[in-house]
C-alpha positions in Angstrom: 15.0 -8.7 39.6 17.5 -11.3 38.3 20.3 -9.9 36.2 20.2 -11.3 32.6 23.2 -13.3 31.5 25.5 -11.8 28.8 24.7 -13.0 25.3 26.6 -15.9 23.9 29.8 -15.2 21.9 28.8 -15.3 18.3 31.1 -18.3 17.6 29.1 -20.4 20.2 25.9 -19.0 18.8 27.0 -20.4 15.4 27.8 -23.8 17.0 24.4 -23.8 18.7 22.7 -23.2 15.4 24.7 -26.0 13.7 23.6 -28.3 16.5 19.9 -27.3 16.0 20.2 -28.0 12.3 22.0 -31.3 13.0 19.0 -32.3 15.2 16.5 -31.5 12.5 18.3 -33.8 10.1 18.5 -36.7 12.5 14.9 -36.3 13.6 13.8 -36.3 9.9 15.9 -39.4 9.2 14.4 -41.2 12.2 10.9 -40.4 10.9 11.9 -41.5 7.4 13.0 -44.9 8.6 9.5 -45.6 10.0 8.1 -46.0 6.5 8.9 -48.3 3.6 11.2 -46.4 1.3 12.7 -49.3 -0.7 11.9 -52.9 -1.6 14.0 -55.8 -2.7 12.9 -57.6 -5.9 14.2 -61.1 -6.7 14.9 -62.4 -10.2 15.9 -66.1 -10.9 15.8 -68.9 -13.4 14.6 -71.5 -10.8 12.1 -73.0 -13.4 14.7 -73.2 -16.2 15.7 -76.9 -15.7 17.9 -76.9 -18.8 20.4 -74.5 -17.1 22.8 -76.4 -14.8 23.2 -73.3 -12.7 20.6 -71.6 -10.6 21.1 -67.9 -10.9 19.4 -65.5 -8.4 19.7 -61.8 -8.3 18.2 -59.2 -6.0 17.6 -55.6 -7.0 16.6 -52.5 -5.2 13.5 -50.5 -6.0 13.4 -47.1 -4.3 9.9 -46.3 -3.3 10.5 -43.0 -1.6 13.7 -41.0 -2.3 15.5 -39.1 0.5 13.9 -35.7 1.3 15.7 -32.9 -0.5 15.9 -30.7 2.6 18.4 -33.1 4.2 21.1 -31.8 1.8 20.1 -28.1 2.6 20.0 -28.7 6.4 23.3 -30.5 6.3 24.9 -27.7 4.2 23.6 -25.1 6.6 24.9 -27.0 9.6 28.4 -27.3 8.0 28.4 -23.6 7.0 27.6 -22.7 10.6 30.5 -24.8 11.8 32.8 -23.1 9.4 31.4 -19.7 10.3 31.9 -20.5 14.0 35.7 -20.9 13.4 35.9 -17.5 11.7 33.8 -15.9 14.4 36.1 -17.3 17.1 39.1 -15.7 15.5 37.3 -12.4 15.1 36.1 -12.5 18.7 39.8 -13.0 19.8 40.9 -10.1 17.6 38.2 -7.8 18.9 38.2 -8.6 22.6 41.9 -9.5 23.2 43.7 -7.5 20.5 41.4 -4.5 20.3 40.4 -4.8 16.7 37.4 -2.9 15.4 34.8 -4.4 13.0 36.5 -2.3 10.3 39.9 -3.9 11.2 38.4 -7.4 11.0 36.9 -6.7 7.5 40.1 -4.9 6.3 42.3 -7.8 7.2 39.7 -10.4 6.0 40.3 -12.5 9.1 39.5 -16.1 8.5 40.3 -19.2 10.5 42.9 -21.0 8.3 42.5 -24.7 7.6 45.5 -26.2 5.8 46.3 -29.8 4.9 50.1 -29.5 5.2 52.6 -27.6 7.3 54.0 -26.0 4.2 50.6 -24.6 3.2 50.1 -23.2 6.7 53.6 -21.7 6.7 52.6 -19.7 3.6 49.4 -18.5 5.3 51.3 -17.7 8.5 53.6 -15.2 6.7 50.6 -12.9 6.3 49.0 -13.7 9.7 52.1 -12.7 11.7 51.8 -9.2 10.2 48.5 -8.7 11.9 48.3 -11.2 14.7 50.7 -11.9 17.6 53.0 -15.0 17.2 51.4 -16.9 20.1 48.0 -16.7 18.4 49.4 -17.9 15.1 51.1 -20.7 17.0 47.8 -21.7 18.6 46.1 -21.7 15.1 48.9 -23.9 13.8 48.3 -26.5 16.6 44.7 -26.8 15.5 45.5 -27.7 11.8 44.4 -30.9 10.2 47.8 -32.3 9.5 48.3 -32.9 13.2 45.6 -35.5 13.1 45.8 -39.2 12.4 47.9 -39.7 9.2 45.7 -42.7 8.3 42.6 -40.6 8.0 41.8 -39.9 4.4 40.2 -36.5 5.3 40.6 -34.7 8.7 37.4 -33.5 10.3 38.3 -29.8 10.0 39.3 -30.3 6.4 35.9 -31.9 5.9 34.2 -28.8 7.3 36.2 -26.6 4.9 35.6 -28.8 1.8 31.9 -29.4 2.3 31.3 -25.7 3.2 33.1 -24.6 0.0 31.2 -27.2 -2.0 27.8 -26.1 -0.6 28.5 -22.6 -1.9 28.3 -23.9 -5.5 26.1 -27.0 -5.5 23.9 -29.1 -3.3 25.6 -31.6 -1.0 25.0 -35.3 -1.8 23.1 -37.0 1.0 21.7 -40.5 0.4 19.3 -42.4 2.6 20.7 -45.7 1.6 24.5 -46.1 2.1 24.8 -49.8 2.2 27.7 -51.0 4.4 26.7 -54.6 4.7 24.8 -57.1 2.6 24.7 -60.8 3.0 22.9 -63.8 1.4 22.0 -66.9 3.4 21.3 -70.2 1.5 19.5 -73.0 3.4 20.3 -75.8 3.0 23.8 -75.1 1.8 24.3 -75.5 -1.9 27.3 -75.9 -4.2 27.8 -72.2 -4.7 29.8 -71.2 -7.9 29.8 -67.5 -7.3 28.4 -65.0 -4.8 28.6 -61.3 -5.2 27.3 -58.9 -2.6 27.4 -55.1 -3.3 27.9 -52.2 -1.0 27.8 -48.4 -1.6 25.1 -45.9 -2.2 21.8 -47.5 -3.1 20.2 -46.4 -6.3 17.0 -47.4 -8.0 17.6 -50.7 -9.9 20.9 -51.3 -8.1 21.9 -55.0 -7.9 22.2 -55.8 -4.2 23.5 -59.4 -4.6 23.9 -62.2 -7.2 24.4 -65.8 -6.4 25.0 -68.8 -8.7 24.9 -72.4 -7.5 24.8 -75.8 -9.2 21.2 -77.0 -9.7 20.6 -80.0 -7.4 19.2 -83.2 -9.0 16.4 -83.4 -6.4 15.8 -79.7 -5.5 15.0 -79.3 -1.8 12.8 -76.5 -0.5 15.3 -73.7 -0.7 15.5 -70.6 1.4 17.5 -67.7 0.0 17.5 -64.7 2.4 19.1 -61.4 1.4 20.1 -59.2 4.3 20.7 -55.5 3.8 22.2 -53.0 6.3 22.2 -49.3 5.4 22.6 -45.9 7.0 21.9 -42.4 5.8 25.2 -41.2 4.3 27.0 -38.0 3.2 29.4 -38.0 0.2 32.8 -36.6 1.2 34.6 -35.3 -1.9 38.0 -35.2 -0.4 38.1 -39.0 0.1 35.5 -39.9 -2.6 33.6 -41.9 -0.1 30.2 -42.0 1.7 30.3 -41.5 5.4 27.3 -42.1 7.7 25.6 -38.7 7.9 25.3 -38.6 11.7 28.9 -39.7 12.2 30.2 -37.1 9.7 28.3 -34.3 11.3 29.3 -35.3 14.8 33.0 -35.6 14.0 33.0 -32.2 12.2 31.1 -30.6 15.0 33.4 -32.0 17.7 36.5 -30.7 15.9 35.0 -27.3 15.3 33.9 -27.1 19.0 37.5 -28.0 20.2 39.0 -25.2 18.0 36.4 -22.6 19.1 36.7 -23.5 22.8 40.5 -23.5 22.6 40.7 -20.0 21.0 38.1 -18.3 23.2 38.4 -20.2 26.6 39.4 -17.0 28.6 36.6 -15.0 26.9 33.7 -17.3 27.4 30.6 -16.0 29.3 28.2 -18.0 31.4 26.0 -19.0 28.5 29.1 -20.2 26.5 30.3 -22.2 29.5 26.9 -23.7 30.0 26.6 -24.7 26.3 30.1 -26.3 26.5 29.3 -28.2 29.7 26.1 -29.6 28.3 27.9 -30.7 25.1 30.7 -32.4 26.9 28.5 -34.1 29.5 26.3 -35.5 26.7 29.2 -37.3 24.9 28.4 -40.8 26.1 24.8 -40.5 25.1 25.8 -39.2 21.7 28.1 -42.1 21.2 25.3 -44.6 22.0 23.1 -42.8 19.6 25.6 -43.1 16.8 26.2 -46.7 17.5 22.4 -47.3 17.3 22.5 -46.0 13.7 25.3 -48.4 12.7 24.7 -51.6 14.6 21.9 -53.8 16.1 21.2 -53.9 19.8 22.9 -57.4 19.9 26.0 -56.1 18.2 26.3 -53.2 20.6 25.9 -55.5 23.5 28.6 -57.8 22.1 30.9 -54.8 21.6 30.3 -53.6 25.2 31.1 -57.1 26.6 34.3 -57.2 24.5 35.4 -53.8 25.7 34.6 -54.8 29.3 36.6 -58.0 29.0 39.5 -56.1 27.5 39.6 -53.6 30.4 
């Protein structure tokens, strides 16, 4: 009879659960896209010959709003990522330092996430009283302020902020985060103004407005609005919308790196297997994220550009 593998460390179990919830959100979003959930309505004064300008405006009508459970699934996924970090530190405390469950509760062990070195230094003053210096140093190396200074919000800080927010109110997930809109006018006209909007789509939102001088002999005009959108998550730290799948993937990757770094010498067979599958699947995940943000032609063009550069 085969010997059963030891159970996963609880921190990897939390990451696994976050991954499952992530999958539920993306599957629901994929199904949602198969149906008409918005329409573009045009308003114009094309028949008003007394106005020297032709004014055209396109507005959005939301037919089917985003399912409410996206926000709850996303919040649960983020909370499991945050919990995985805390579990990882508790695992190290128990298995490497000999802490009991009572000790973990007594010291309120929690993975610190600090935006500045000064804020971590303040936390570290208490950590060194209960944890060895090498572990505190390891936690310091995983802090957000070591990331790209150009990032408005680091991925671990995003985990912290969204987890805290979800404890008090529902996260804001929208199905229509417009990141590109464009109006094509054929044949070309004497355009006076053209405004194309981006951001989170809302019912009645003006997608684009164009004004051009009314031709003396109006040709058969074709005005084509183009809209590109992606399901998006509102990030309070930067006050921006980020593509939902991208935000979840970036947060998960950073949480995984921190958990694996802390528990590397404590991982069992199931933990190692989970980590291997996750790391081996990186290229496929990248392709999947690109597919939510770009057309097949754009992805092919990007691949050719990268190939030429290499």
